[in-house]
N, C-alpha and C positions, 0 to 999 in steps of 0.2 A: 629332633630333626623334622619330624612331621609338622610340629607347631610352627617352626620357623618357615617351612615351605608353604604352609596354609596362610601364614601372615604375609609372606611375600606375594602370594597369588591375590589375596585380598587387596593388598596395597596397589599392585599393578592394575587390577580390575577397577578399583575406585578412581585411580588416575585416569584410566581410559574413559570411564563414564563422564568424569568431570570435563575432560578435554572435548568430548563430543558436544556437551552442553555449550561450552564456550564457542565452539566452531558453528553451532547452529544459528546464532544470532549474527547476521552478516552486516557489513557496512553498506549504507546506501551508495557510496561511491564505487563499490564493486560492480553494480549493476546499471546505475543511472549516471548520465552525464551531468555532473553537478554544476557545470558552467553553462548549461543550456536550459531554456524554458520554451515550452510549447503550449500554444492556446488551441483548444479544440471546441467545436460546437457539435452537439449531437443529442441522441435520445438515450436515456437510461434504459439499459437492457436488463441489468441485474445488479443488486447491491447486497453485500454480505457484511454485516457488523459482527466480526469475530475477533478473537484475540489469538496470536499476538498482532495480526495485521488483517484488516478487512480488505475487501476488493470491491471495485465499481467497474462494471462493464458499460461502456458507451459505444453506441453505433454511430459512426461519423460518416456522412456522405462525402465521397471524393469528387473532384472536378469532373471526372469522367462519368459520373453517375453511379458507379459502384459504391459499395459500403465497406468499411473497415471496422472491426470490433477492437476498440482500445481497452485494455485491462489496466486499471489504475490501482495501485497499492495504496491503501489507507493506513492511517495510524491505528492504534488500538481503539476498540469500542469505547473504552473509558475516556481516552484523550478526545475522541470525537464528541462524546456526550458532553464533556466539559466545554466544548466550543459550540454546543447546541445543535449538533448534527446527529440525527437519529432516524427511527422509523416513524416517529410522530413529532408534531410541533411544526413551527414555522420554517424550520430548516430541514424537514424531512425529505428524504429521497426515495422516489417510487419509480417503478417500471413505467416507462412511457413519458416521463418528465423530460422536457426540452431544457438542456442546461448548457452552459459554457464552462470549461475548466481550464485551469492552468496547471501544468505538470512539469516535472522533470522527466525528460524522455530517456529511454533505455540507450545505452551506449552502442548497442549493436544494430540499431535501426528497427528493431521489432516494435509492434504497436503496444508497447508497455510504458508505463510512466508511474511516478510517485506523485500523488495528488497534492497540490499546494492550495488551490482555492476553487470554489464552485460559485458561479453566478446563476441565479435562478431566473425563471421566465419573467418574474415581476421586477427584475433588475437588481435585487439585493445580492450582495456578495458576502460569502463566508470564507475567511482564510482558515484552512484546516491544518496547515503545516508550513513552517518556515523553511522546510527541507533540510533542516539540520539532523545530526544523528540522534538527537533526543526527542524529535518530533514524531 
């Protein structure tokens, strides 16, 4: 009887752990308006190349003179490196860089987005994501 109970507890515990992992990876469509695209110009405040998703903070000047910090979700550090975006090289992103970005904005209107492309001060553009679930 004890072995059956322990086996059942182990089975339920394993199932709960597995379901937590499956729920942890969310769909882009759950947060972002996949039918919209926003273009922003601003200054890089902070960039983090981490897995599973990095982030890019851009300070954008509003028409009234105030500023808004936009936080853009990036793909994985590996996916970005495959596209030539990193801490070094011609597509490096550093604090203080002036950039233009295209992103998929958050559904709820908060200054959040999923980064699609970056246009650097010299004019070259790097597409970092197609915005699909595998990007």
